[in-house]
Each structure stands twice: as structure tokens, then as C-alpha cells.
Legacy VTK file of the C-alpha trace (Angstrom):
# vtk DataFile Version 3.0
C-alpha trace
ASCII
DATASET POLYDATA
POINTS 281 float
0.098 0.099 -0.117
2.831 2.155 1.276
4.714 1.496 -2.301
1.346 1.934 -4.278
0.703 5.561 -3.041
4.503 6.520 -3.426
4.254 5.718 -7.156
0.641 7.716 -7.202
2.273 10.657 -5.162
5.584 10.729 -7.622
3.695 10.431 -11.126
1.164 13.785 -9.705
4.526 15.092 -8.696
5.816 14.609 -12.029
2.813 15.808 -13.421
2.114 18.626 -11.612
5.995 20.140 -13.002
5.287 19.449 -16.370
1.710 20.894 -16.732
3.968 24.296 -15.248
6.308 24.137 -17.017
4.204 23.692 -20.219
1.927 26.480 -19.279
4.585 29.285 -17.740
6.438 28.926 -20.360
3.955 29.503 -22.797
2.641 32.718 -21.176
5.951 33.764 -20.867
6.206 33.733 -25.064
3.027 34.602 -25.210
1.723 34.911 -29.004
0.991 31.971 -30.837
2.816 29.772 -27.653
-0.147 30.591 -25.737
-2.705 30.881 -27.965
-2.160 27.131 -28.996
-2.225 25.983 -25.145
-5.663 27.849 -24.434
-7.089 26.341 -27.203
-5.544 23.146 -25.891
-7.349 23.359 -22.693
-10.205 24.919 -24.329
-10.364 21.527 -26.565
-10.172 19.220 -23.783
-12.511 21.100 -21.382
-14.962 20.259 -24.042
-14.472 16.501 -24.178
-14.595 16.008 -20.670
-18.113 18.670 -20.640
-19.237 16.254 -23.270
-18.187 12.560 -21.568
-18.782 13.617 -17.821
-22.544 15.401 -19.563
-22.977 12.309 -22.048
-23.978 14.538 -24.807
-23.065 12.534 -27.879
-25.893 9.396 -26.223
-28.564 12.670 -25.968
-28.264 14.007 -29.711
-25.581 12.639 -32.027
-26.081 15.935 -33.999
-26.496 18.418 -31.772
-22.603 16.698 -30.118
-21.342 16.963 -33.940
-22.151 20.372 -34.557
-20.707 21.446 -30.689
-17.677 20.183 -31.611
-17.710 21.861 -34.913
-18.294 25.451 -33.668
-15.275 24.686 -31.097
-13.198 23.540 -34.122
-13.944 26.837 -36.155
-13.263 29.306 -33.549
-9.801 27.092 -32.312
-9.123 27.841 -35.940
-10.195 31.355 -35.746
-7.699 32.291 -33.052
-4.943 30.233 -33.519
-5.039 31.641 -37.975
-7.721 33.944 -38.303
-8.003 38.348 -37.055
-8.687 38.232 -33.763
-11.623 40.403 -34.087
-13.754 38.069 -35.520
-13.386 35.974 -32.662
-15.993 36.987 -29.927
-18.191 37.539 -33.362
-17.677 34.216 -34.194
-18.297 32.818 -31.241
-21.864 34.332 -30.299
-23.291 33.587 -33.225
-22.211 30.140 -33.116
-23.355 29.469 -29.451
-26.872 31.143 -30.372
-27.116 29.113 -33.254
-26.127 26.635 -30.962
-28.924 27.201 -28.306
-31.359 27.496 -30.303
-32.727 23.322 -30.476
-32.690 23.629 -26.570
-35.102 26.951 -26.661
-36.794 24.544 -29.328
-36.292 21.540 -26.448
-34.971 18.985 -28.968
-31.494 19.425 -27.201
-30.374 19.420 -23.237
-29.582 23.010 -22.251
-26.145 21.120 -21.734
-25.270 21.404 -25.409
-24.791 24.945 -25.439
-23.865 25.355 -22.152
-20.623 23.812 -22.552
-19.612 25.545 -25.431
-19.761 28.251 -23.846
-18.186 27.217 -20.716
-15.147 25.214 -23.247
-15.314 28.173 -25.839
-15.133 31.083 -23.624
-12.240 29.624 -21.608
-10.463 29.797 -24.356
-10.793 33.004 -25.450
-10.745 34.753 -22.247
-6.938 32.969 -21.672
-6.060 34.484 -24.684
-7.836 38.239 -24.274
-5.804 38.000 -20.608
-2.261 36.968 -22.093
-2.767 39.152 -25.082
0.261 40.184 -27.210
2.732 42.731 -24.780
4.183 42.073 -21.463
1.081 43.808 -19.727
-0.681 40.906 -20.836
1.938 38.293 -19.099
2.487 40.686 -15.970
-2.053 40.376 -15.724
-1.941 36.685 -16.935
0.545 35.996 -13.758
-1.570 38.368 -11.721
-4.512 36.117 -12.202
-2.490 32.822 -11.999
-1.589 33.824 -8.349
-4.781 34.732 -6.948
-6.199 31.431 -8.276
-3.632 29.530 -6.840
-3.305 31.160 -3.907
-7.050 31.263 -3.254
-6.877 27.234 -3.731
-3.941 26.540 -1.951
-4.886 28.879 1.499
-8.566 27.762 1.144
-7.619 24.107 1.101
-5.100 24.337 4.060
-6.882 26.816 6.113
-9.944 24.915 6.491
-8.357 22.093 7.594
-6.088 23.574 10.241
-9.530 25.462 11.119
-12.808 23.451 9.767
-16.183 25.140 11.190
-19.503 25.367 9.449
-19.610 23.766 5.246
-19.734 26.418 2.737
-21.957 24.231 0.216
-22.485 20.786 1.603
-24.785 19.823 -0.663
-22.097 20.299 -3.677
-18.903 20.009 -2.161
-18.693 18.729 1.920
-15.153 18.973 2.369
-15.609 22.630 1.998
-16.001 25.282 4.875
-16.439 29.137 5.371
-12.741 29.048 7.175
-11.217 28.271 3.716
-12.987 30.459 1.314
-12.153 33.295 3.655
-8.565 32.164 3.972
-8.242 31.602 0.419
-10.262 35.431 -0.884
-7.358 36.306 2.146
-4.116 34.638 0.333
-5.650 35.147 -3.297
-5.567 39.108 -2.495
-2.417 39.604 -0.872
-0.495 37.209 -4.099
-2.575 39.698 -6.225
-1.466 42.707 -4.718
2.342 41.431 -4.645
2.307 40.109 -7.735
0.644 44.416 -8.867
3.448 46.137 -6.402
6.520 43.915 -8.207
5.869 45.369 -11.093
4.007 48.863 -10.814
5.548 51.201 -8.563
1.857 52.846 -7.122
-1.208 50.532 -7.004
-3.714 51.171 -5.812
-7.099 50.368 -3.866
-8.775 48.536 -7.102
-5.992 46.254 -7.781
-7.119 45.053 -4.270
-10.925 44.605 -5.498
-10.215 42.782 -8.754
-7.924 39.988 -6.905
-11.258 39.441 -4.244
-13.569 39.475 -7.341
-11.002 36.723 -9.220
-10.550 35.205 -5.820
-14.179 34.521 -5.479
-15.199 33.656 -8.929
-12.529 31.091 -8.386
-13.941 29.517 -5.577
-17.679 29.466 -7.271
-15.494 27.810 -10.316
-14.805 24.875 -8.096
-18.077 24.377 -6.391
-19.883 24.566 -10.271
-17.423 21.850 -11.291
-18.699 20.284 -8.092
-21.730 20.438 -8.769
-21.580 19.258 -12.903
-20.025 15.910 -11.351
-22.112 15.511 -8.171
-25.317 16.143 -11.055
-23.694 13.516 -13.179
-22.357 10.529 -10.373
-18.721 11.315 -11.665
-16.204 11.467 -9.647
-12.914 12.777 -11.783
-13.523 14.833 -14.914
-11.516 12.516 -16.571
-8.108 10.335 -16.434
-5.933 12.646 -18.809
-3.723 14.260 -16.300
-1.834 11.356 -14.502
-2.345 11.352 -10.889
-4.325 14.200 -11.575
-8.021 13.066 -12.663
-8.833 15.973 -15.833
-8.258 19.041 -16.932
-11.431 20.729 -16.288
-10.615 19.316 -12.064
-7.697 21.536 -12.576
-8.798 24.417 -14.514
-12.480 24.824 -12.552
-11.023 27.934 -10.387
-8.972 29.263 -13.172
-11.803 29.398 -15.727
-14.219 31.094 -13.818
-11.503 33.508 -12.896
-10.668 34.676 -16.324
-14.789 34.690 -16.454
-15.194 37.417 -14.596
-11.769 38.948 -15.712
-13.204 39.084 -19.699
-16.792 40.444 -18.517
-15.398 43.297 -16.139
-13.164 44.546 -18.791
-15.946 44.508 -21.402
-17.981 45.695 -19.134
-15.613 48.443 -18.057
-14.901 49.586 -21.755
-18.594 49.701 -22.526
-18.386 47.551 -25.357
-15.523 49.347 -27.154
-13.294 47.010 -29.547
-10.253 47.991 -27.610
-11.758 45.996 -24.834
-9.884 42.956 -25.239
-6.759 44.364 -25.969
-6.940 46.104 -22.726
-7.306 43.239 -20.834
-3.783 44.258 -18.844
-4.173 47.664 -18.325
-8.058 47.016 -16.865
-7.079 44.730 -14.213
-4.531 47.091 -13.138
-5.959 50.195 -12.905
-4.122 51.626 -15.882
LINES 1 282
281 0 1 2 3 4 5 6 7 8 9 10 11 12 13 14 15 16 17 18 19 20 21 22 23 24 25 26 27 28 29 30 31 32 33 34 35 36 37 38 39 40 41 42 43 44 45 46 47 48 49 50 51 52 53 54 55 56 57 58 59 60 61 62 63 64 65 66 67 68 69 70 71 72 73 74 75 76 77 78 79 80 81 82 83 84 85 86 87 88 89 90 91 92 93 94 95 96 97 98 99 100 101 102 103 104 105 106 107 108 109 110 111 112 113 114 115 116 117 118 119 120 121 122 123 124 125 126 127 128 129 130 131 132 133 134 135 136 137 138 139 140 141 142 143 144 145 146 147 148 149 150 151 152 153 154 155 156 157 158 159 160 161 162 163 164 165 166 167 168 169 170 171 172 173 174 175 176 177 178 179 180 181 182 183 184 185 186 187 188 189 190 191 192 193 194 195 196 197 198 199 200 201 202 203 204 205 206 207 208 209 210 211 212 213 214 215 216 217 218 219 220 221 222 223 224 225 226 227 228 229 230 231 232 233 234 235 236 237 238 239 240 241 242 243 244 245 246 247 248 249 250 251 252 253 254 255 256 257 258 259 260 261 262 263 264 265 266 267 268 269 270 271 272 273 274 275 276 277 278 279 280
């Protein structure tokens, strides 16, 4: 038993190291390299979503359209015009939602495309093409990682009332608060390491992303509990699936993406100025 656990632990650590190297390297280089990672994450998330929710069993044609839509958005992100990505995504999403409105297809199908497609788009939008995008992506990573790690340890150390016992029995309010505090501190440290004047706005953004991260974690727990699965898949040795690893990151990116678009009042530069928005520049 000890030997088995030791092998599992080594496999888990090795997988984590490889993932960190790949993601941080792509984040550093940015451009096409990061878009490839963002697209890969989006496609894998859609694969896991469609598997968990059994989309192919419900309606093979609808599932095929979902894959077609993901492929089209991914190809445009990699080789097309950046300005067309969001309109293309919105058009395909509306098209995917029409059969659900007519009650011919389950809402899990368009929801999966929304979740996976927006994952790739928001990740790419935050990273952008410049150094500010690199700092912004690093900021999001640190907020999410700090939230996740400290929520786990504070929750185990203090315990107390459960956060959402019907969805995730192990999570506590103490862990959630501890994680949020850690997320704000981590985000502030990243900002202060790169900017001389860091205001309250950065702390507000960090807190928002931290809370969104915890909501994302609960959301994925809800999906898995709804369909009776333990892990989203077994794609990552020792870690389960991609959704298991990026659930909090996904919702944090969603929050940053929509806050930036909202603050720009629909400006064409909303996505480009993501980093400037995060740091109040």
C-alpha cells in the first residue's frame, strides 16, 4: 500500500511539474504559443464536458455541431483575425442554443460550448500580445493558486461551518475566507513587483477573481455530482482531468473578461486592454 501511494505521489508531482513548465513557458512567450495552450485547454474541457454530460448519447448531431463550433473558434483564434473571434463565438452559441429553446436538445450542449469556448477566449484575451498581458496572466494565476492552496489548508486547520455541503462537503467558510485573503495578498504582491503605484482597485479585482475562482470550483463539483462522476477524466496522470485542474482558473478568467468588457462599454479595444483594466492603468 505504501509503495502504491508512493508511486501515485511521484506521478502526481511529475505531472504537476510538467504542467507548470508548459503553462508558464507558454505564458512567458505569449503570442501563438500561448494561444495553442489556450485552445488545447478549451478543446479538452469540451471533451470532458461532453463526456460527463453524455452529450453524444443525448443527440449525436448536436454534439457534432458542438465539436464543429469549437474547431471553428479554435482555428480562428490560431490563424484568423482576432477581432472576429468573439462575434464568431457569439453567433455559433446562439445557433447552438436555438434547438435547446425548441426543447429538441438538452441545455447541457450549448452550455458546454459556452464554458469551453469562453475558457479559450478569455485565457487568450488576458495574456494578449505584450508584457502587460504577461503580468496580467501571472496575476490571475497567482490569485487562483493562492486561493486554492490556502483555502485547502485553512479549511483543514480551522474547519467550521460548511460552505456548500450539498455540492462539496469538504469546503468550509473558513477555507473560503482564508483563500480569498490569500488571493488578494498574492495578487497585490504580483502587482507591487511590477508597478510603483498600486491602488485599492487592484485589491478589489484580486478579491473578485478569488471569489470567482471559488465559485468555479463549486460549479465543477456541482456538475460532477449531478452526473455522478469523481473526476472529469483521467487525462492528467495523478490529477484526474483538465476541468479538475482549471475549474477555478476558468471562472476567474470569465470574471476578468466580462469586467473588462463591461468597463469599456462595448469598446472595440476591450479585449486588447485587458491588462490595463486589471491594474487600473
